C-alpha positions in Angstrom: 3.3 -8.8 -35.5 1.0 -11.3 -37.4 1.8 -13.9 -39.9 -1.0 -14.3 -42.6 -1.7 -17.2 -44.7 -4.3 -16.9 -47.6 -5.4 -19.2 -50.1 -5.2 -17.7 -53.7 -8.1 -18.5 -55.8 -7.8 -19.7 -59.5 -6.9 -16.6 -61.7 -6.2 -14.2 -59.0 -2.5 -15.2 -58.4 -0.9 -12.3 -60.4 -3.1 -9.6 -58.9 -2.7 -10.9 -55.4 1.2 -10.9 -55.7 1.3 -7.5 -57.3 -0.9 -6.2 -54.3 1.7 -7.6 -51.7 4.6 -6.0 -53.8 2.9 -2.7 -54.1 3.0 -2.6 -50.2 6.4 -3.9 -50.0 5.6 -7.1 -48.2 7.9 -9.9 -48.2 6.0 -13.2 -48.9 6.3 -17.0 -49.7 4.2 -18.8 -52.1 3.2 -22.2 -52.4 1.3 -24.3 -54.9 -2.0 -25.5 -53.8 -3.0 -29.0 -54.8 -5.5 -29.8 -52.2 -8.5 -28.1 -53.7 -9.2 -27.2 -57.2 -10.6 -23.8 -56.6 -7.4 -22.5 -55.2 -4.1 -22.5 -57.2 -1.7 -21.3 -54.5 -1.2 -20.3 -50.6 0.6 -17.2 -49.8 2.2 -16.5 -46.5 3.6 -13.1 -45.3 4.3 -11.2 -42.3 2.7 -7.8 -41.5 2.3 -5.4 -38.4 -1.2 -6.0 -36.4 -2.1 -2.4 -37.3 -1.8 -3.4 -41.1 -3.7 -6.6 -41.2 -7.1 -5.0 -42.0 -5.4 -2.6 -44.8 -3.7 -5.8 -46.5 -6.8 -7.8 -46.2 -8.9 -5.0 -47.9 -6.5 -4.9 -50.8 -6.4 -8.7 -51.3 -10.1 -8.8 -51.5 -9.8 -6.1 -54.3 -7.2 -8.4 -55.9 -9.6 -11.5 -55.9 -9.4 -13.0 -52.8 -13.1 -14.1 -52.1 -14.9 -14.0 -48.9 -15.1 -17.9 -49.0 -11.5 -18.1 -49.1 -9.2 -19.6 -46.2 -7.4 -16.7 -44.5 -5.5 -17.4 -41.3 -3.8 -14.9 -39.2 -1.4 -16.0 -36.5 0.5 -14.1 -33.9 4.3 -14.2 -34.4 7.1 -13.9 -31.7 9.9 -12.8 -34.2 10.2 -11.9 -37.7 13.7 -11.4 -39.4 13.6 -9.1 -42.6 15.4 -6.1 -44.1 12.3 -5.0 -45.2 10.4 -5.0 -41.7 11.4 -1.5 -40.6 9.8 0.1 -43.7 6.8 -2.1 -43.3 6.1 -1.0 -39.7 6.6 2.6 -40.9 3.8 1.8 -43.6 1.6 0.7 -40.8 1.7 2.7 -37.6 -0.6 2.3 -34.7 -1.4 -0.6 -32.3 -5.2 -1.4 -33.3 -5.9 -4.9 -34.5 -7.9 -5.8 -37.3 -11.8 -5.9 -37.3 -11.2 -9.8 -38.1 -9.2 -10.2 -35.1 -11.7 -8.0 -33.2 -14.6 -10.2 -34.3 -12.6 -13.4 -33.2 -11.5 -12.1 -29.8 -15.1 -11.1 -28.9 -16.3 -14.5 -30.1 -13.9 -16.0 -27.7 -14.6 -13.9 -24.8 -18.5 -14.7 -24.9 -18.6 -18.3 -23.4 -21.2 -20.9 -23.8 -24.4 -20.2 -21.9 -24.1 -22.8 -19.4 -20.5 -21.7 -18.6 -21.4 -18.1 -18.4 -24.1 -18.4 -15.7 -22.1 -21.3 -13.8 -19.4 -18.8 -13.3 -21.7 -15.7 -12.7 -23.6 -17.6 -10.2 -20.5 -18.8 -8.5 -19.2 -15.1 -8.2 -22.6 -14.1 -6.8 -22.3 -16.4 -4.0 -18.8 -15.4 -3.4 -19.6 -11.7 -3.6 -22.8 -12.1 -1.4 -20.6 -13.9 1.3 -18.1 -11.0 1.1 -20.5 -8.3 1.6 -22.1 -9.8 4.6 -18.6 -10.5 6.1 -17.6 -6.9 5.0 -14.2 -8.4 3.4 -13.2 -6.3 0.4 -10.8 -9.3 -0.4 -13.5 -11.8 -0.6 -15.3 -9.4 -2.9 -12.3 -8.8 -5.2 -11.8 -12.7 -5.2 -15.3 -13.1 -6.7 -14.8 -10.3 -9.4 -11.9 -12.7 -10.8 -14.7 -15.4 -11.4 -17.1 -13.1 -13.0 -17.5 -13.6 -16.7 -19.3 -10.2 -17.6 -16.6 -8.7 -19.7 -17.3 -11.1 -22.6 -20.9 -10.1 -23.1 -20.2 -6.4 -22.7 -17.5 -6.3 -25.3 -19.4 -8.6 -27.9 -22.4 -6.5 -27.6 -20.5 -3.4 -28.8 -18.4 -5.5 -31.2 -21.6 -7.0 -32.8 -23.0 -3.4 -33.3 -20.0 -2.1 -34.8 -19.6 -4.8 -37.3 -23.2 -5.4 -38.0 -23.4 -8.8 -36.6 -26.9 -8.8 -34.8 -26.7 -12.1 -33.7 -23.5 -11.4 -31.6 -24.9 -8.0 -30.4 -28.2 -9.5 -29.3 -26.6 -12.3 -27.5 -24.3 -10.1 -25.7 -27.2 -7.7 -24.5 -29.3 -10.7 -23.4 -26.5 -12.3 -21.6 -25.6 -9.4 -19.5 -29.4 -8.5 -18.7 -30.3 -12.1 -17.9 -27.1 -12.6 -15.8 -27.5 -9.5 -13.9 -31.1 -10.6 -12.9 -29.8 -13.9 -12.1 -27.2 -12.4 -10.1 -29.9 -10.3 -8.1 -32.1 -13.3 -7.6 -29.3 -15.7 -6.4 -28.2 -13.1 -3.8 -31.8 -12.7 -2.6 -32.2 -16.6 -2.2 -28.8 -16.8 -0.4 -29.7 -14.0 1.8 -32.9 -15.2 2.8 -31.7 -18.7 3.6 -28.8 -17.4 5.5 -31.6 -15.8 7.7 -33.0 -19.2 8.7 -29.5 -20.3 9.9 -27.4 -19.3 12.9 -24.6 -18.2 10.2 -25.7 -14.6 10.8 -27.1 -12.8 13.8 -30.7 -12.4 14.1 -31.8 -8.7 13.7 -28.9 -8.0 11.5 -29.2 -4.4 9.9 -27.1 -4.9 6.4 -27.2 -1.2 5.9 -24.7 -0.9 8.8 -22.0 -3.0 7.1 -19.8 -0.8 5.2 -19.5 -2.6 1.8 -23.1 -2.7 1.7 -23.4 1.0 2.5 -20.7 1.7 -0.3 -23.3 0.3 -2.9 -26.5 1.9 -1.5 -25.1 5.4 -1.9 -24.3 5.7 -5.4 -22.9 9.0 -6.7 -21.1 10.4 -9.8 -17.9 8.9 -8.9 -19.6 5.3 -9.5 -20.2 6.5 -12.9 -16.6 7.2 -13.6 -15.7 3.6 -12.6 -18.4 2.3 -15.0 -17.1 4.5 -17.8 -13.4 3.7 -17.2 -14.2 0.1 -16.9 -15.8 0.1 -20.4 -13.1 2.0 -22.1 -10.3 0.0 -20.5 -12.1 -3.2 -21.7 -12.5 -2.0 -25.3 -8.5 -0.7 -25.2 -7.5 -4.1 -23.9 -9.2 -5.9 -26.5 -8.2 -3.6 -29.4 -4.3 -4.2 -28.2 -4.5 -7.8 -26.6 -3.3 -6.8 -23.3 -4.6 -7.4 -19.9 -8.2 -8.2 -20.7 -8.3 -10.6 -17.6 -7.6 -7.9 -15.2 -9.9 -5.3 -17.2 -12.6 -8.2 -16.6 -12.2 -7.9 -13.1 -12.9 -3.9 -13.0 -15.9 -4.4 -15.0 -17.3 -7.1 -12.6 -16.6 -4.8 -10.0 -18.8 -2.4 -11.3 -21.6 -4.8 -11.6 -21.6 -7.9 -9.4 -21.4 -6.4 -5.9 -24.2 -3.9 -6.6 -26.3 -6.9 -8.1 -25.7 -8.9 -4.8 -26.4 -5.9 -2.8 -29.8 -5.5 -4.6 -30.6 -9.2 -3.8 -29.6 -9.1 -0.2 -32.0 -6.0 0.0 -34.7 -7.9 -1.3 -34.0 -10.6 1.3 -33.8 -8.6 4.1 -37.1 -6.6 3.4 -35.3 -3.5 2.8 -36.6 -2.0 -0.5 -34.5 1.1 -0.3 -31.4 -0.8 -0.5 -32.7 -3.2 -3.3 -33.6 -0.1 -5.5 -30.7 2.1 -4.7 -28.3 -0.9 -5.5 -30.3 -1.8 -8.7 -30.1 1.9 -9.8 -26.2 1.5 -9.8 -26.3 -1.8 -11.4 -28.4 -0.4 -14.4 -26.5 3.0 -14.7 -23.0 1.0 -14.6 -24.3 -1.3 -17.4 -25.3 1.4 -19.6 -22.0 3.3 -19.0 -19.7 0.2 -19.6 -21.5 -0.3 -23.0 -21.8 3.1 -24.0 -18.1 3.6 -23.5 -17.0 0.6 -25.3 -19.3 1.3 -28.3 -18.1 4.7 -28.5 -14.4 4.0 -28.4 -14.8 1.0 -31.2 -16.6 3.6 -33.2 -13.9 6.0 -32.9 -11.2 3.8 -33.5 -12.3 3.2 -37.1 -13.8 -0.3 -37.0 -16.2 -0.7 -39.9 -18.2 -3.9 -41.2 -16.5 -6.2 -43.8 -19.1 -5.0 -46.6 -18.6 -1.2 -47.4 -22.2 -0.9 -48.3 -23.1 -1.7 -44.8 -21.2 1.2 -43.3 -24.0 4.0 -43.4 -26.7 1.8 -42.0 -24.1 0.6 -39.2 -23.5 4.2 -38.7 -27.1 5.2 -38.1 -27.7 2.1 -35.8 -24.6 3.0 -33.8 -25.8 6.9 -33.5 -29.4 5.9 -32.5 -27.9 3.4 -29.7 -25.6 5.9 -28.3 -28.2 8.3 -28.0 -30.8 6.1 -26.4 -28.0 4.8 -24.2 -26.7 8.2 -23.1 -30.4 9.2 -22.4 -31.0 6.3 -20.2 -27.7 7.0 -18.1 -29.0 10.9 -18.1 -32.2 10.1 -16.7 -30.7 7.7 -13.9 -28.0 10.1 -13.2 -30.4 12.3 -11.7 -30.5 9.8 -8.7 -26.7 9.8 -8.5 -27.0 13.7 -8.6 -29.7 14.0 -5.8 -27.4 11.5 -3.7 -24.1 13.5 -4.7 -25.7 16.8 -3.5 -27.3 15.2 -0.2 -24.2 13.6 0.7 -22.2 16.8 0.2 -24.8 18.9 2.2 -25.1 16.3 5.1 -21.1 15.9 5.4 -20.7 19.6 5.1 -23.1 20.4 7.9 -21.5 17.7 10.1 -18.0 19.2 9.7 -19.6 22.6 10.4 -21.5 21.4 13.4 -18.6 19.6 15.1 -16.3 22.8 14.6 -18.8 25.4 15.7 -19.3 23.1 18.9 -15.6 22.8 19.8 -15.3 26.4 19.2 -18.4 27.2 21.4 -16.4 25.5 24.3 -13.2 27.1 23.4 -14.7 30.6 23.9 -17.5 30.0 26.5 -15.1 29.8 29.3 -17.8 27.5 31.1 -16.5 26.7 34.6 -15.2 23.1 35.0 -17.0 21.9 32.2 -14.9 19.9 29.2 -16.1 18.8 25.9 -15.5 15.1 25.4 -17.4 14.3 22.3 -19.6 15.5 19.5 -21.5 13.4 17.0 -23.9 14.5 14.4 -26.7 12.3 13.1 -27.8 13.8 9.7 -28.2 11.3 6.7 -29.0 12.3 2.9 -32.6 10.8 3.3 -33.2 13.4 6.1 -32.7 16.3 3.4 -35.3 14.6 1.5 -37.7 14.0 4.0 -37.2 17.4 5.7 -35.7 16.4 9.1 -33.7 18.4 11.3 -30.1 17.4 12.2 -29.5 15.9 15.4 -26.4 16.9 17.2 -25.2 14.9 20.4 -22.9 16.7 22.5 -21.2 14.9 25.5 -19.6 17.0 28.1 -17.5 16.0 31.1 -18.1 18.0 34.7 -17.0 17.7 38.2 -19.2 15.8 40.3 -19.9 18.6 42.7 -20.3 21.3 40.1 -24.0 22.7 39.5 -24.4 22.1 35.6 -25.4 25.3 33.5 -28.9 25.0 32.5 -28.5 26.5 29.0 -25.8 25.0 27.5 -28.0 23.1 25.1 -29.8 26.1 24.1 -26.8 28.2 23.7 -25.2 25.5 21.4 -28.7 25.5 19.4 -28.6 29.1 18.8 -25.0 29.3 17.7 -25.4 26.3 15.4 -28.8 27.8 13.8 -27.3 31.0 13.3 -24.0 30.0 11.8 -25.2 27.0 9.5 -28.5 28.6 8.8 -30.6 25.1 9.4 -32.7 24.4 12.3 -31.3 21.6 14.8 -31.9 19.6 17.8 -29.2 19.5 20.4 -28.8 16.9 22.8 -26.2 17.4 25.7 -25.3 14.7 28.1 -22.8 14.8 31.1 -20.2 12.6 32.3 -19.7 13.4 35.9 -16.2 13.2 37.4 -14.7 13.6 40.8 -11.2 15.4 40.9 -8.9 14.6 43.9 -7.0 18.0 43.9 -3.8 19.5 42.5 -2.2 16.1 42.2 -4.6 15.3 39.5 -5.4 11.8 40.9 -9.0 11.1 39.9 -10.7 8.8 42.3 -13.7 7.9 40.6 -16.0 8.6 37.6 -19.4 7.5 37.0 -22.6 8.7 35.4 -26.2 9.2 36.5 -29.5 9.1 34.8 -31.2 12.3 36.4 -32.4 15.0 34.6 -31.3 18.5 35.4 -31.4 20.8 32.7 -33.7 22.9 30.5 -36.0 22.1 27.3 -35.9 24.9 24.8 -36.4 25.2 21.3 -36.1 21.3 20.8 -32.7 21.4 22.6 -32.4 18.9 25.3 -29.8 18.5 28.2 -29.5 15.6 30.3 -27.2 14.1 32.7 -26.2 10.9 31.7 -25.0 9.5 28.5 -26.8 10.6 25.1 -28.1 7.5 23.0 -25.8 7.2 20.1 -27.4 4.1 18.5 -27.8 5.8 15.0 -24.6 7.8 15.4 -22.7 8.1 11.9 -20.0 10.8 12.2 -17.9 11.3 15.2 -15.1 13.8 16.3 -13.5 13.1 19.6 -12.1 15.5 22.0 -9.1 14.3 24.4 -10.8 13.3 27.8 -8.0 14.3 30.1 -9.4 15.8 33.1 -7.9 18.7 34.8 -8.9 21.2 37.6 -10.9 24.2 36.3 -10.4 27.7 37.3 -13.7 28.9 39.0 -15.3 31.6 36.8 -19.0 32.7 36.0 -20.7 32.1 33.0 
């Protein structure tokens, strides 16, 4: 519920009161003696969804644009006519006047905006390097990005070019400043002992999450923009929604800055693309929702011009998202392909050992090294198999090749298979293992890019792992 106070211009008293009576609104009337241009002040309650309609009627009744109008939130209104008033003005949407005022309040002064944004970037960068989700979420509470995103859309809908331009400028310059801040911070930290030398930030899960964007990231941005618009229109939870908007923008911007600092252009570009896609999606979803909710400029004659401007901006932003989404589509497709291949290779290898009945040989571990860039570069998948064998058993010379042939036939892609062996010594039926070890001697065959070794295969680049229980048991002698 809202309490509206309006100064009634000279000569408009009767028409204003008649307009309020026609809408069944209870009001209080006071004589105005402070200024000669106004003869009275009228005060009345109205549901928040009815403020815009009532104000339009009062303008038609003679309340000019230079009149003083105050809209206040109220806790409780007691009136016999209140129920009928609520039925007359159903809905939860606020008026365009309140929307404009809230958008103005959400966009802070430039100094305040950049101070909070840079502090948020510093905290987020720290959280990325520490791989701390809690720290990153804490940084999002500080980030002031919701205000510019909402004010840009509100300014466009209400035909306020100053507000729209300022909102866009704050978003663009703010995110550029965030990337630069993270880059400088990352470079400075490399000159200290706070991070280990030779750190590969691509191995940090929180960083890797922002360098492999897919369509799910787009849903986050669209949802954040819609949530921001709804929270402003209904006055609920805007602070928490601001956190969601910041999550879509600040961590990727900080990741892009770290990519620059560590000399990793792939990381910097991938994270920057995610920032840009999220920025466009947030603005597009908020703009569309405000327009569909019926917000219009104060001057009726401006609506057609604003309508054309909104349509053109929606088309431009949508085209930008579509172009950048090609990157998201490529990442999504390659990620699906590599994950599917990894699962298939692991399952096929386990099935091979279950069916092969290889004397004394037991599968210990299967890892697949196959990343989305490998598909784009045409690199073959690398499957590393770790096998346990008793010390006195002659290793079959063709296990790597047999696994290679099976994976190539079943998964339809050439592969490099590397098999390593862990030797074990079994004491007998009691099952007491006396010793276990490994050796670096090479015993096997090299066929069709398949490698067979005694010893442990290198797994420095391993990304996916499936572990099979390593309990040793005596094998029944059989032939291959």
